[in-house]
TIRO-2110 file (N, C-alpha, C; in Angstrom, 1 decimal):
// TIRO-2110
106.0, 84.6, 64.9, N, 1, A
106.5, 85.8, 66.1, CA, 1, A
106.7, 87.3, 65.3, C, 1, A
106.3, 88.2, 66.2, N, 2, A
105.9, 89.5, 65.8, CA, 2, A
107.7, 90.2, 65.5, C, 2, A
107.7, 90.9, 64.8, N, 3, A
109.4, 91.6, 64.4, CA, 3, A
108.6, 93.1, 64.6, C, 3, A
109.8, 93.9, 65.1, N, 4, A
109.7, 95.2, 65.4, CA, 4, A
110.8, 95.9, 64.8, C, 4, A
110.8, 97.2, 64.0, N, 5, A
111.2, 98.0, 63.4, CA, 5, A
112.7, 98.5, 64.0, C, 5, A
113.7, 98.7, 63.3, N, 6, A
114.7, 99.2, 64.2, CA, 6, A
114.3, 100.5, 64.7, C, 6, A
115.1, 101.3, 65.5, N, 7, A
114.8, 102.4, 66.0, CA, 7, A
115.2, 103.7, 65.4, C, 7, A
114.6, 104.8, 65.0, N, 8, A
115.0, 105.7, 64.2, CA, 8, A
116.1, 106.6, 64.5, C, 8, A
117.2, 107.0, 63.6, N, 9, A
118.2, 108.1, 63.9, CA, 9, A
117.7, 108.8, 64.7, C, 9, A
118.8, 109.6, 65.3, N, 10, A
118.4, 110.7, 65.9, CA, 10, A
118.1, 111.9, 65.2, C, 10, A
118.2, 112.2, 63.7, N, 11, A
117.6, 113.0, 63.2, CA, 11, A
116.2, 113.2, 62.7, C, 11, A
116.0, 111.7, 62.7, N, 12, A
114.5, 111.2, 62.3, CA, 12, A
114.1, 111.4, 63.6, C, 12, A
114.1, 110.6, 64.6, N, 13, A
113.5, 111.1, 65.6, CA, 13, A
112.9, 112.3, 66.2, C, 13, A
114.0, 113.2, 65.9, N, 14, A
114.3, 114.8, 66.2, CA, 14, A
112.8, 115.3, 65.6, C, 14, A
112.7, 114.9, 63.8, N, 15, A
111.5, 115.9, 63.0, CA, 15, A
110.4, 115.2, 63.6, C, 15, A
110.0, 113.7, 64.0, N, 16, A
109.0, 113.5, 64.2, CA, 16, A
108.4, 114.1, 65.1, C, 16, A
109.2, 114.1, 66.5, N, 17, A
108.8, 114.7, 67.4, CA, 17, A
108.4, 116.1, 67.5, C, 17, A
109.2, 116.9, 66.5, N, 18, A
109.1, 118.4, 66.3, CA, 18, A
107.1, 118.4, 65.7, C, 18, A
107.2, 117.5, 64.5, N, 19, A
105.8, 117.4, 63.8, CA, 19, A
104.4, 116.6, 64.6, C, 19, A
105.0, 116.1, 65.7, N, 20, A
104.1, 115.3, 67.0, CA, 20, A
103.5, 116.7, 67.9, C, 20, A
104.5, 117.4, 68.3, N, 21, A
104.0, 118.6, 69.1, CA, 21, A
102.9, 119.4, 68.7, C, 21, A
102.8, 119.1, 67.0, N, 22, A
102.2, 120.5, 66.5, CA, 22, A
100.6, 119.5, 66.2, C, 22, A
100.8, 118.2, 66.7, N, 23, A
98.9, 117.4, 66.4, CA, 23, A
99.5, 116.6, 65.3, C, 23, A
100.4, 116.4, 64.7, N, 24, A
100.5, 115.3, 63.4, CA, 24, A
100.3, 114.0, 63.9, C, 24, A
99.1, 113.3, 64.0, N, 25, A
98.7, 112.1, 64.6, CA, 25, A
99.9, 111.0, 63.8, C, 25, A
99.8, 111.3, 62.5, N, 26, A
101.0, 110.6, 62.2, CA, 26, A
102.1, 110.2, 62.6, C, 26, A
102.9, 111.5, 62.4, N, 27, A
104.1, 111.7, 63.2, CA, 27, A
104.3, 111.0, 64.3, C, 27, A
103.1, 110.6, 65.2, N, 28, A
102.9, 110.2, 66.8, CA, 28, A
103.0, 108.9, 66.5, C, 28, A
102.0, 108.2, 65.4, N, 29, A
102.3, 107.0, 65.2, CA, 29, A
103.6, 106.4, 64.6, C, 29, A
103.8, 107.2, 64.0, N, 30, A
105.8, 106.7, 63.4, CA, 30, A
106.6, 106.4, 64.6, C, 30, A
106.4, 107.5, 65.5, N, 31, A
107.1, 107.5, 66.8, CA, 31, A
106.8, 105.9, 68.0, C, 31, A
105.8, 105.7, 67.7, N, 32, A
105.1, 104.5, 68.5, CA, 32, A
105.7, 103.1, 67.8, C, 32, A
105.5, 103.3, 66.2, N, 33, A
105.8, 102.0, 65.5, CA, 33, A
107.3, 102.1, 65.8, C, 33, A
108.1, 102.6, 65.6, N, 34, A
109.5, 102.8, 65.7, CA, 34, A
110.1, 102.6, 67.1, C, 34, A
109.5, 102.5, 68.2, N, 35, A
109.8, 102.4, 69.8, CA, 35, A
109.3, 101.2, 70.1, C, 35, A
108.1, 100.3, 69.5, N, 36, A
107.9, 98.9, 69.7, CA, 36, A
108.7, 98.4, 70.5, C, 36, A
110.3, 98.0, 69.4, N, 37, A
111.1, 97.3, 70.2, CA, 37, A
111.7, 97.3, 71.7, C, 37, A
111.2, 99.4, 72.1, N, 38, A
111.8, 99.2, 73.3, CA, 38, A
111.0, 98.6, 74.2, C, 38, A
109.4, 98.5, 73.7, N, 39, A
108.3, 98.1, 74.3, CA, 39, A
108.5, 96.5, 74.8, C, 39, A
108.8, 96.0, 73.8, N, 40, A
109.2, 94.7, 73.5, CA, 40, A
110.6, 94.3, 74.7, C, 40, A
111.5, 94.9, 74.5, N, 41, A
112.5, 94.5, 75.3, CA, 41, A
112.2, 94.8, 76.8, C, 41, A
111.1, 95.9, 77.2, N, 42, A
111.0, 95.9, 78.7, CA, 42, A
110.4, 95.1, 79.3, C, 42, A
109.4, 94.2, 78.0, N, 43, A
108.1, 93.3, 78.7, CA, 43, A
108.8, 91.9, 79.3, C, 43, A
110.2, 92.1, 78.4, N, 44, A
110.9, 90.6, 78.9, CA, 44, A
110.9, 90.5, 80.2, C, 44, A
111.3, 91.9, 80.8, N, 45, A
111.5, 91.2, 82.3, CA, 45, A
110.5, 91.2, 83.2, C, 45, A
109.3, 91.2, 82.8, N, 46, A
108.1, 90.9, 83.5, CA, 46, A
107.0, 89.5, 83.1, C, 46, A
107.5, 89.4, 81.9, N, 47, A
107.0, 88.0, 81.0, CA, 47, A
107.1, 87.0, 82.3, C, 47, A
106.1, 86.1, 82.4, N, 48, A
106.4, 85.0, 83.1, CA, 48, A
105.5, 84.0, 81.8, C, 48, A
105.4, 82.6, 82.2, N, 49, A
105.1, 81.4, 81.8, CA, 49, A
103.2, 81.5, 81.8, C, 49, A
103.1, 82.1, 82.9, N, 50, A
101.4, 81.9, 83.0, CA, 50, A
100.6, 83.5, 82.3, C, 50, A
101.5, 84.3, 82.1, N, 51, A
101.1, 85.6, 81.7, CA, 51, A
101.4, 85.7, 79.8, C, 51, A
99.8, 86.1, 79.2, N, 52, A
100.1, 86.6, 77.8, CA, 52, A
100.8, 87.7, 77.8, C, 52, A
101.9, 87.5, 76.8, N, 53, A
103.4, 88.5, 76.5, CA, 53, A
102.2, 89.9, 75.9, C, 53, A
101.3, 89.2, 75.1, N, 54, A
100.7, 90.4, 73.8, CA, 54, A
99.9, 91.4, 74.9, C, 54, A
99.3, 91.2, 76.3, N, 55, A
98.6, 91.9, 77.1, CA, 55, A
99.5, 93.0, 77.7, C, 55, A
100.8, 92.3, 77.9, N, 56, A
102.0, 93.0, 78.4, CA, 56, A
102.6, 94.2, 77.6, C, 56, A
102.7, 93.9, 76.1, N, 57, A
102.6, 94.4, 75.2, CA, 57, A
101.9, 95.9, 75.0, C, 57, A
100.6, 95.3, 75.2, N, 58, A
99.4, 96.0, 75.0, CA, 58, A
99.5, 97.6, 75.8, C, 58, A
99.9, 96.8, 77.3, N, 59, A
100.0, 97.8, 78.4, CA, 59, A
101.3, 98.9, 78.4, C, 59, A
101.9, 98.1, 77.7, N, 60, A
103.7, 99.0, 77.3, CA, 60, A
103.4, 100.1, 76.4, C, 60, A
102.4, 99.6, 75.4, N, 61, A
102.4, 100.5, 74.2, CA, 61, A
101.5, 101.4, 74.8, C, 61, A
100.7, 101.7, 75.7, N, 62, A
99.9, 102.5, 76.4, CA, 62, A
100.8, 103.8, 77.1, C, 62, A
101.9, 102.6, 77.8, N, 63, A
103.0, 103.8, 78.4, CA, 63, A
103.6, 104.4, 77.4, C, 63, A
104.3, 103.9, 76.1, N, 64, A
104.9, 104.3, 75.3, CA, 64, A
104.0, 105.8, 74.3, C, 64, A
103.1, 105.6, 74.5, N, 65, A
102.0, 106.4, 73.7, CA, 65, A
102.1, 107.5, 74.5, C, 65, A
101.3, 107.7, 76.0, N, 66, A
101.9, 108.6, 77.0, CA, 66, A
103.2, 109.5, 77.2, C, 66, A
104.6, 108.5, 76.8, N, 67, A
105.5, 109.2, 77.1, CA, 67, A
105.7, 110.2, 75.8, C, 67, A
105.1, 109.9, 74.5, N, 68, A
105.4, 110.6, 73.6, CA, 68, A
104.4, 111.9, 73.7, C, 68, A
103.5, 111.7, 74.2, N, 69, A
102.7, 113.1, 74.3, CA, 69, A
103.1, 114.0, 75.2, C, 69, A
103.8, 113.4, 76.0, N, 70, A
104.5, 114.2, 77.5, CA, 70, A
105.6, 114.4, 77.1, C, 70, A
106.9, 114.0, 76.3, N, 71, A
107.9, 114.3, 76.3, CA, 71, A
108.5, 115.7, 76.2, C, 71, A
109.3, 116.1, 76.6, N, 72, A
109.9, 117.4, 76.7, CA, 72, A
111.0, 117.4, 76.2, C, 72, A
111.7, 117.4, 74.9, N, 73, A
112.9, 117.5, 74.3, CA, 73, A
113.9, 118.2, 75.0, C, 73, A
113.2, 119.8, 75.8, N, 74, A
114.1, 120.5, 76.4, CA, 74, A
115.2, 120.5, 77.7, C, 74, A
114.7, 118.9, 78.0, N, 75, A
115.0, 118.5, 79.6, CA, 75, A
116.3, 117.9, 79.2, C, 75, A
116.3, 117.4, 77.9, N, 76, A
118.0, 117.1, 77.3, CA, 76, A
117.9, 115.5, 77.4, C, 76, A
116.8, 114.8, 77.8, N, 77, A
117.0, 113.1, 77.6, CA, 77, A
116.7, 113.1, 76.4, C, 77, A
116.9, 111.7, 75.9, N, 78, A
116.5, 111.3, 74.6, CA, 78, A
115.0, 110.7, 75.0, C, 78, A
114.0, 111.0, 73.7, N, 79, A
113.0, 109.8, 73.9, CA, 79, A
112.8, 108.6, 74.7, C, 79, A
113.8, 107.6, 73.9, N, 80, A
113.9, 106.4, 74.5, CA, 80, A
114.2, 106.5, 76.3, C, 80, A
114.8, 107.0, 76.6, N, 81, A
115.3, 107.2, 78.1, CA, 81, A
113.9, 107.5, 78.7, C, 81, A
113.3, 108.3, 78.5, N, 82, A
112.4, 108.8, 78.8, CA, 82, A
110.7, 108.0, 79.1, C, 82, A
111.3, 107.5, 77.7, N, 83, A
109.8, 106.4, 77.2, CA, 83, A
110.1, 105.2, 78.4, C, 83, A
111.2, 104.7, 78.2, N, 84, A
111.5, 103.3, 79.5, CA, 84, A
111.1, 103.5, 80.4, C, 84, A
110.7, 104.7, 80.7, N, 85, A
110.1, 105.0, 82.3, CA, 85, A
109.0, 104.6, 82.6, C, 85, A
108.6, 105.3, 81.7, N, 86, A
106.9, 105.6, 81.2, CA, 86, A
106.3, 104.1, 80.7, C, 86, A
107.0, 103.3, 80.2, N, 87, A
106.3, 102.3, 79.7, CA, 87, A
106.5, 101.3, 81.4, C, 87, A
107.5, 100.8, 81.6, N, 88, A
107.9, 100.3, 82.8, CA, 88, A
106.9, 100.7, 83.8, C, 88, A
106.4, 102.0, 84.4, N, 89, A
105.6, 102.4, 84.9, CA, 89, A
104.3, 102.3, 84.9, C, 89, A
103.5, 102.0, 83.8, N, 90, A
102.8, 101.3, 83.5, CA, 90, A
102.4, 100.0, 83.6, C, 90, A
103.4, 99.2, 83.3, N, 91, A
103.1, 98.2, 83.4, CA, 91, A
102.9, 97.7, 84.9, C, 91, A
103.9, 98.3, 85.6, N, 92, A
103.8, 98.3, 87.0, CA, 92, A
102.5, 98.4, 87.8, C, 92, A
102.1, 99.7, 87.1, N, 93, A
100.7, 99.9, 87.7, CA, 93, A
99.7, 99.0, 87.2, C, 93, A
99.7, 98.3, 86.7, N, 94, A
98.6, 97.1, 85.9, CA, 94, A
98.8, 96.0, 87.1, C, 94, A
100.6, 95.7, 87.1, N, 95, A
100.9, 94.5, 88.0, CA, 95, A
100.5, 94.7, 89.1, C, 95, A
100.3, 95.8, 89.8, N, 96, A
99.7, 96.1, 91.3, CA, 96, A
98.3, 96.0, 91.3, C, 96, A
97.6, 96.8, 90.3, N, 97, A
96.4, 96.6, 90.4, CA, 97, A
95.7, 95.2, 90.7, C, 97, A
96.7, 94.0, 89.8, N, 98, A
96.1, 93.0, 89.5, CA, 98, A
96.1, 92.1, 90.9, C, 98, A
97.4, 92.3, 91.4, N, 99, A
98.2, 91.7, 92.3, CA, 99, A
96.9, 91.9, 93.7, C, 99, A
96.3, 93.2, 93.5, N, 100, A
95.3, 93.8, 94.4, CA, 100, A
93.9, 93.1, 94.3, C, 100, A
93.7, 93.2, 93.0, N, 101, A
92.4, 92.2, 92.8, CA, 101, A
92.6, 90.5, 93.2, C, 101, A
93.6, 90.3, 92.6, N, 102, A
93.7, 88.5, 93.1, CA, 102, A
93.6, 88.6, 94.9, C, 102, A
94.1, 89.7, 95.5, N, 103, A
94.4, 89.6, 96.9, CA, 103, A
93.1, 89.4, 97.1, C, 103, A
92.4, 90.5, 96.9, N, 104, A
90.9, 90.5, 97.1, CA, 104, A
89.9, 89.5, 97.2, C, 104, A
90.2, 88.8, 95.9, N, 105, A
89.7, 87.4, 95.3, CA, 105, A
90.1, 86.5, 96.2, C, 105, A
91.3, 86.1, 96.8, N, 106, A
91.4, 85.2, 98.0, CA, 106, A
91.0, 85.4, 99.4, C, 106, A
91.1, 86.8, 99.6, N, 107, A
90.6, 87.3, 100.9, CA, 107, A
88.9, 87.1, 101.0, C, 107, A
88.0, 87.1, 100.0, N, 108, A
86.7, 86.5, 99.8, CA, 108, A
86.2, 84.8, 99.9, C, 108, A
87.5, 84.2, 99.4, N, 109, A
86.9, 82.8, 99.3, CA, 109, A
86.8, 81.9, 100.6, C, 109, A
85.6, 81.6, 100.9, N, 110, A
85.2, 81.0, 102.1, CA, 110, A
86.2, 80.0, 102.6, C, 110, A
86.6, 80.1, 104.3, N, 111, A
87.2, 78.7, 104.5, CA, 111, A
86.2, 78.4, 105.9, C, 111, A
85.1, 78.4, 106.0, N, 112, A
84.2, 77.7, 106.9, CA, 112, A
83.3, 78.2, 107.4, C, 112, A
82.5, 77.5, 108.3, N, 113, A
81.5, 78.7, 108.9, CA, 113, A
81.2, 79.2, 110.1, C, 113, A
80.4, 80.0, 110.6, N, 114, A
80.6, 80.8, 111.9, CA, 114, A
79.4, 79.7, 112.7, C, 114, A
79.1, 79.8, 114.1, N, 115, A
78.6, 79.0, 114.5, CA, 115, A
77.0, 78.7, 114.4, C, 115, A
76.1, 80.1, 113.7, N, 116, A
75.1, 79.8, 112.8, CA, 116, A
74.9, 79.1, 111.6, C, 116, A
76.2, 78.9, 111.2, N, 117, A
76.3, 78.2, 109.7, CA, 117, A
76.3, 78.8, 108.7, C, 117, A
76.9, 80.3, 108.9, N, 118, A
76.7, 81.0, 108.0, CA, 118, A
78.6, 81.0, 107.5, C, 118, A
78.7, 80.9, 106.0, N, 119, A
80.0, 81.1, 105.4, CA, 119, A
80.9, 82.3, 106.1, C, 119, A
82.1, 82.0, 106.3, N, 120, A
82.8, 83.2, 106.7, CA, 120, A
84.6, 82.6, 105.7, C, 120, A
84.6, 83.8, 105.8, N, 121, A
86.6, 84.1, 104.9, CA, 121, A
87.4, 84.4, 105.7, C, 121, A
88.2, 84.7, 105.3, N, 122, A
89.5, 84.9, 105.5, CA, 122, A
89.2, 86.5, 106.2, C, 122, A
88.7, 87.2, 105.2, N, 123, A
88.5, 88.9, 105.3, CA, 123, A
87.7, 89.3, 106.5, C, 123, A
86.6, 88.0, 106.7, N, 124, A
85.5, 88.3, 108.3, CA, 124, A
86.5, 88.5, 109.0, C, 124, A
87.5, 87.6, 109.0, N, 125, A
88.4, 87.1, 110.6, CA, 125, A
89.5, 88.2, 110.4, C, 125, A
89.7, 88.6, 109.1, N, 126, A
91.0, 89.9, 109.3, CA, 126, A
90.6, 90.9, 109.8, C, 126, A
89.2, 91.5, 108.9, N, 127, A
88.7, 92.8, 108.9, CA, 127, A
87.6, 93.0, 110.1, C, 127, A
88.2, 93.7, 111.1, N, 128, A
87.4, 94.0, 112.1, CA, 128, A
86.6, 95.2, 112.2, C, 128, A
86.8, 96.5, 111.3, N, 129, A
86.4, 97.9, 111.7, CA, 129, A
85.1, 97.9, 111.5, C, 129, A
84.3, 99.3, 112.2, N, 130, A
83.0, 99.3, 111.9, CA, 130, A
82.1, 98.0, 112.4, C, 130, A
82.5, 97.6, 113.8, N, 131, A
81.9, 96.4, 114.1, CA, 131, A
81.0, 97.0, 115.1, C, 131, A
79.6, 96.5, 115.6, N, 132, A
79.3, 97.0, 117.2, CA, 132, A
80.1, 95.8, 117.8, C, 132, A
79.5, 96.3, 119.2, N, 133, A
80.6, 95.3, 120.5, CA, 133, A
80.6, 94.0, 120.2, C, 133, A
79.5, 93.6, 120.1, N, 134, A
79.3, 92.4, 119.8, CA, 134, A
79.8, 91.6, 119.2, C, 134, A
80.0, 92.1, 117.9, N, 135, A
80.6, 91.8, 116.5, CA, 135, A
82.2, 91.2, 117.4, C, 135, A
82.5, 92.2, 117.6, N, 136, A
83.8, 92.7, 117.9, CA, 136, A
84.3, 91.3, 118.9, C, 136, A
83.3, 90.9, 120.2, N, 137, A
83.6, 90.3, 120.4, CA, 137, A
84.1, 88.6, 120.2, C, 137, A
82.6, 88.5, 119.2, N, 138, A
82.6, 87.5, 118.2, CA, 138, A
84.1, 86.8, 117.2, C, 138, A
84.3, 88.6, 117.0, N, 139, A
85.6, 88.6, 116.2, CA, 139, A
87.1, 88.1, 116.8, C, 139, A
86.7, 88.4, 118.2, N, 140, A
88.1, 88.6, 118.7, CA, 140, A
88.2, 87.0, 119.0, C, 140, A
87.3, 86.5, 119.3, N, 141, A
87.6, 84.9, 119.5, CA, 141, A
87.9, 84.2, 118.3, C, 141, A
87.3, 84.7, 117.1, N, 142, A
87.6, 84.1, 115.7, CA, 142, A
89.2, 84.4, 115.6, C, 142, A
89.5, 85.6, 115.6, N, 143, A
91.1, 86.0, 115.6, CA, 143, A
92.1, 85.1, 116.6, C, 143, A
91.5, 84.9, 117.5, N, 144, A
92.3, 84.2, 118.3, CA, 144, A
92.6, 82.7, 118.3, C, 144, A
91.2, 82.4, 117.6, N, 145, A
91.5, 80.9, 117.1, CA, 145, A
92.5, 80.2, 115.6, C, 145, A
92.4, 81.5, 114.8, N, 146, A
93.1, 81.7, 113.8, CA, 146, A
94.3, 81.7, 114.2, C, 146, A
94.9, 82.4, 115.2, N, 147, A
96.2, 82.5, 115.4, CA, 147, A
96.7, 81.2, 116.1, C, 147, A
95.9, 80.7, 116.8, N, 148, A
95.9, 79.3, 117.2, CA, 148, A
96.4, 78.2, 116.2, C, 148, A
94.8, 78.3, 115.4, N, 149, A
95.1, 77.4, 114.4, CA, 149, A
96.8, 77.5, 113.3, C, 149, A
96.8, 78.6, 113.0, N, 150, A
98.0, 78.8, 112.2, CA, 150, A
99.1, 78.3, 113.1, C, 150, A
99.7, 78.6, 114.3, N, 151, A
100.7, 78.3, 115.4, CA, 151, A
100.8, 76.6, 115.2, C, 151, A
99.1, 76.2, 115.6, N, 152, A
99.4, 74.8, 116.2, CA, 152, A
99.3, 73.3, 115.3, C, 152, A
98.2, 74.1, 114.1, N, 153, A
97.5, 73.1, 113.1, CA, 153, A
98.1, 73.0, 112.0, C, 153, A
99.2, 74.2, 111.4, N, 154, A
99.7, 74.2, 110.2, CA, 154, A
101.8, 73.5, 109.9, C, 154, A
101.6, 73.0, 109.2, N, 155, A
103.0, 73.0, 109.3, CA, 155, A
103.9, 74.2, 109.1, C, 155, A
105.4, 74.2, 109.3, N, 156, A
106.1, 75.5, 109.1, CA, 156, A
105.9, 76.3, 108.0, C, 156, A
106.1, 75.4, 106.9, N, 157, A
105.8, 75.5, 105.3, CA, 157, A
104.6, 76.3, 105.1, C, 157, A
103.3, 75.8, 105.4, N, 158, A
101.9, 76.2, 105.3, CA, 158, A
102.0, 77.5, 106.1, C, 158, A
102.4, 77.4, 107.6, N, 159, A
102.2, 78.7, 107.9, CA, 159, A
102.9, 80.2, 107.7, C, 159, A
103.9, 79.8, 106.9, N, 160, A
104.8, 80.7, 106.1, CA, 160, A
104.4, 81.3, 105.0, C, 160, A
103.6, 80.5, 104.1, N, 161, A
103.4, 80.5, 102.6, CA, 161, A
102.1, 81.5, 103.1, C, 161, A
100.5, 81.2, 104.0, N, 162, A
99.7, 81.6, 104.1, CA, 162, A
99.9, 83.1, 105.0, C, 162, A
100.9, 82.8, 105.3, N, 163, A
101.4, 84.5, 106.5, CA, 163, A
101.9, 85.4, 105.2, C, 163, A
102.7, 85.2, 104.3, N, 164, A
103.1, 85.6, 103.2, CA, 164, A
102.3, 86.5, 102.2, C, 164, A
101.3, 85.3, 101.8, N, 165, A
100.3, 85.6, 100.9, CA, 165, A
99.2, 86.6, 101.0, C, 165, A
99.1, 86.5, 102.5, N, 166, A
97.7, 87.5, 102.9, CA, 166, A
98.3, 88.6, 103.7, C, 166, A
99.6, 88.5, 104.1, N, 167, A
99.9, 90.0, 104.7, CA, 167, A
99.6, 90.0, 106.1, C, 167, A
99.6, 88.5, 106.8, N, 168, A
99.4, 88.7, 108.3, CA, 168, A
99.8, 88.7, 109.5, C, 168, A
99.8, 89.2, 110.4, N, 169, A
100.9, 89.9, 111.1, CA, 169, A
101.8, 90.8, 111.0, C, 169, A
101.0, 91.8, 110.1, N, 170, A
101.7, 93.2, 109.8, CA, 170, A
102.6, 92.9, 108.3, C, 170, A
103.0, 91.4, 107.9, N, 171, A
103.7, 91.6, 106.9, CA, 171, A
103.4, 92.1, 105.7, C, 171, A
104.1, 92.0, 104.3, N, 172, A
103.4, 92.7, 103.4, CA, 172, A
103.1, 91.4, 102.2, C, 172, A
101.7, 91.5, 102.1, N, 173, A
101.0, 90.5, 101.0, CA, 173, A
101.9, 90.4, 99.7, C, 173, A
102.4, 89.3, 99.1, N, 174, A
103.0, 88.6, 98.0, CA, 174, A
102.0, 88.2, 97.1, C, 174, A
102.4, 88.0, 96.0, N, 175, A
101.8, 86.9, 95.0, CA, 175, A
102.3, 85.9, 95.1, C, 175, A
101.9, 84.8, 94.6, N, 176, A
102.2, 83.1, 94.4, CA, 176, A
103.8, 83.2, 93.9, C, 176, A
103.8, 84.0, 92.9, N, 177, A
105.0, 84.1, 92.4, CA, 177, A
106.2, 84.6, 92.9, C, 177, A
105.8, 85.8, 93.9, N, 178, A
107.3, 86.1, 94.7, CA, 178, A
107.3, 85.3, 95.8, C, 178, A
106.5, 84.7, 96.4, N, 179, A
106.3, 83.6, 97.5, CA, 179, A
107.6, 82.7, 97.1, C, 179, A
107.2, 82.4, 95.5, N, 180, A
108.0, 81.1, 95.4, CA, 180, A
109.3, 81.6, 94.7, C, 180, A
109.8, 83.0, 94.7, N, 181, A
111.2, 83.3, 94.3, CA, 181, A
111.7, 83.6, 95.8, C, 181, A
110.8, 83.9, 96.7, N, 182, A
111.6, 84.1, 98.5, CA, 182, A
112.2, 82.6, 98.5, C, 182, A
111.1, 81.6, 98.4, N, 183, A
111.1, 80.6, 99.2, CA, 183, A
111.8, 79.5, 98.3, C, 183, A
112.4, 79.7, 97.3, N, 184, A
113.1, 79.3, 96.0, CA, 184, A
112.3, 77.7, 96.0, C, 184, A
111.0, 77.9, 95.2, N, 185, A
110.1, 77.0, 94.9, CA, 185, A
109.4, 77.3, 93.6, C, 185, A
108.6, 76.3, 93.4, N, 186, A
107.7, 76.3, 92.4, CA, 186, A
106.3, 77.3, 92.5, C, 186, A
106.1, 78.2, 91.6, N, 187, A
104.9, 78.6, 92.0, CA, 187, A
103.6, 77.8, 91.8, C, 187, A
103.6, 76.9, 90.8, N, 188, A
102.3, 75.5, 91.3, CA, 188, A
102.4, 74.9, 93.0, C, 188, A
103.6, 74.6, 93.4, N, 189, A
103.7, 74.3, 94.6, CA, 189, A
103.4, 75.2, 95.7, C, 189, A
103.8, 76.6, 95.8, N, 190, A
103.4, 77.4, 96.3, CA, 190, A
101.7, 77.4, 96.5, C, 190, A
101.0, 77.0, 95.3, N, 191, A
99.5, 77.2, 95.1, CA, 191, A
99.0, 75.9, 95.9, C, 191, A
99.5, 74.6, 95.8, N, 192, A
99.5, 73.5, 96.8, CA, 192, A
99.0, 73.7, 97.6, C, 192, A
100.8, 74.3, 98.4, N, 193, A
100.5, 74.7, 99.9, CA, 193, A
99.4, 75.5, 100.3, C, 193, A
99.2, 76.3, 99.7, N, 194, A
98.4, 77.7, 99.9, CA, 194, A
96.7, 76.8, 100.3, C, 194, A
96.4, 76.3, 99.4, N, 195, A
95.3, 75.3, 99.3, CA, 195, A
95.1, 74.4, 100.5, C, 195, A
96.3, 74.0, 100.4, N, 196, A
95.9, 72.5, 101.8, CA, 196, A
96.0, 73.6, 103.0, C, 196, A
96.9, 74.4, 103.6, N, 197, A
96.8, 74.9, 104.8, CA, 197, A
95.4, 75.9, 104.8, C, 197, A
94.4, 76.7, 103.6, N, 198, A
93.3, 77.0, 103.9, CA, 198, A
92.5, 75.8, 103.9, C, 198, A
92.6, 74.5, 103.3, N, 199, A
91.7, 73.4, 103.6, CA, 199, A
91.5, 73.3, 105.5, C, 199, A
92.7, 73.4, 105.8, N, 200, A
93.2, 73.0, 107.1, CA, 200, A
92.4, 73.9, 108.1, C, 200, A
92.6, 75.4, 107.6, N, 201, A
91.3, 76.1, 108.1, CA, 201, A
89.9, 75.9, 108.4, C, 201, A
89.9, 75.7, 107.3, N, 202, A
88.4, 75.7, 106.8, CA, 202, A
87.4, 74.4, 108.1, C, 202, A
88.6, 73.7, 108.2, N, 203, A
88.2, 72.2, 108.8, CA, 203, A
88.0, 72.5, 110.2, C, 203, A
88.8, 73.4, 110.6, N, 204, A
89.1, 73.7, 111.9, CA, 204, A
87.7, 74.8, 112.3, C, 204, A
87.7, 75.7, 111.4, N, 205, A
86.5, 76.5, 111.4, CA, 205, A
85.3, 75.5, 112.1, C, 205, A
84.7, 74.8, 110.6, N, 206, A
83.8, 74.0, 110.8, CA, 206, A
84.0, 73.7, 112.1, C, 206, A
84.8, 73.2, 112.5, N, 207, A
84.8, 72.4, 113.9, CA, 207, A
84.1, 73.2, 114.6, C, 207, A
84.4, 74.6, 114.9, N, 208, A
83.3, 75.4, 115.8, CA, 208, A
81.8, 75.4, 115.7, C, 208, A
81.7, 75.1, 114.6, N, 209, A
79.9, 75.1, 114.8, CA, 209, A
79.2, 73.8, 115.2, C, 209, A
80.2, 72.8, 115.0, N, 210, A
79.4, 71.4, 115.4, CA, 210, A
79.2, 71.5, 116.8, C, 210, A
END
């Protein structure tokens, strides 16, 4: 297990901050090294069994370096206070990007085929900007069918999970972990429910082309 050094005294911290402002890279590295314990402490809030803690520490360290580079001691805050916000912001920014990529990937997963045998995804059904009139008419039929299937073919828990997962009906899209916390169930159970619900959608849309 990685061990981290104890924080610097207020006097030594002030000394290295002053040297760092003159461009002294060794002073900056000292401030980074002696504040890694802070990074590890903040990372604990966001660590989950399916996430690599070393990756989080790396992201948090980037936030720490940014904090050291932009810290202004004339504002009266200790470096640790300012750095905590920067570290947390960096981690949150990474998690938001990760969630966005995960959602985009899920939206592109095929759920069936259209009447011509072409693969369609949730994105094809939900997104309808910049389409011509004929496409919009077909899409409206698909959306109407999707709404019907969601409400009549899915169990209540499946409907709830899919709505939360993909941000349907103007809801906010959530990760599987967030849905698990919200519904007080495990993330793996959320994953199973999601896959089962999408399988039902896939079969329903496949029947349209039959």
